[in-house]
Phi, psi and omega in degrees: 000330177285332174296327181282331177290321183281346179294124180237133185273133187284132170252126176304130180257154172301309176230142182306131192296317183292325179293318170302319178294314176306333191272355184297131175202146177279088182214188187299331185268004183310309192295321181290316177297324181291326181292319183288324178297317174305317178297323184285325176294322179294328180289327181285333182269358187301316188283358183236003185294324186273094179273123178278150178281139188271121180240351180208177190287329184289330167304311185301306172306311180303314187295322183291330182288313177298322181293319174301321175296317183295318178294326174301333174296325187273324186318300178295329174294315183293322174297315178298325186290317181292322185290320177295317179295319178292318179301308175285339171291314180296315180301318186290323173309308183290330184286316175303313184291327181285315178303323181291329180283326175301313188272342182304324171294334181284316176303315185296317183293319178298319178299323182291319174301316186289327177293322179293323178297314184290324178300313178291327181289314178308309179300320182289321181300314176304309184294320173296324183287323178298314186294318189279334173295310174304317179295321178297305188294331174297319184284326189282337181055230190285352178276343183306306177300331182277321175247087185289157187303334176300334183289334186243359183296150179228121184301335177300330182297338175278354180289136182294336175281356180274313178098124180299315175303315173307314177299321178292324173302318179297314181295323184295326178285322193281325179293319178303317174298322187284320187287329167308299181306312186302312181294324176297315181296319181282343179274351180293154182279097188256162186281323177198183186290323175300323184292319182294319181302314183302314183298316181294315178295330179289320182289321181292337175282320188262322187047068182297154173287336184236135175302324183293348171289328182291315176300317179296320176295326177296310177298325172293326182289323175305311180301316178301314178297321180291320176303308182299311179296328175291319181294321181292307178306316183296319183290323182289318181294324180292322187255009178289137179277151183305143177304139180273145180290153180305141180290141178286149186293139181282147170299158177286134175286143185266129183289140173305138177283143174302132180296145180314155186298137178090347185264133174301150176289349183266014177277131170246115175269113177260122176298155175285168181300145179290149187274150175286151178303131184238158171293152189295323186272003182288158186294138176298143175284147173306144177291132176265151181265178173270149170252112185260119177257122174244122182283134171057041182269149179260166180302316183298321182295323180300312181296314185297319175302317176297319183296320183295321175301309185298319182291335179262010178070031182264120182262141177150202181224160184246142177217161186252136177264000000 
């Protein structure tokens, strides 16, 4: 039964398979050869495309044999592909290397020309920039510091193909428009100098297309300032402290008594501690003296203070603090 399954009827081919594979080459005939090879492979696989479900050992052995036959169809094609790839990869590497060596002097010479062209073009661009900036500031006058040249400049003006005269004509038109707006801004009726300064700063920052935008911006600014002032006033009124009552008149200050003659002003006479209450019929307690404390006193000052105390009948002792 297995032999009957494996029996394959020979089918005549238009061209020999091995001949077709061997003739594969990357040339003008490659496309035609690949088409013929595809047809030949399809014919070889025609008897094996219907893969049967394996149910017994005989089917298992047959399937393994069919798979080997199918793989054998690919082997010579894959071998030829690898050989062709290696052959043409090596040729391509050699081709690239040789072409690189041939064109290297061309690249070097081209780079030398480019460096010289860039150098001269850079110098020309600097000269054009200096000329255009000078032309701008000559026309701008007092507006120049507020609106520098870079605000209106176009890098294309520096290209040799653009033309310096054409660039200057554009600058003249643009400066004329800006000067008209600048005069309009300075001529508006402002509330004070700070409002004018704000308007000029706004104009220089935005450079609007229409002068009317300046007037609208100033009006909006006034409204914002008025709102802010009203908010500040309301806040100050809400947070203001209540008025304090008039202060009571202070008692007349009594001048401190002058110290006795010869006593330094840094002397403090400290009374002795108060005596505790005693009964009327109790015996009289011994008389307590004063304690005199002198800040920053010298020995001579201590002696003079002690002498004054004795002369005035003051009992106590003198100490230095």
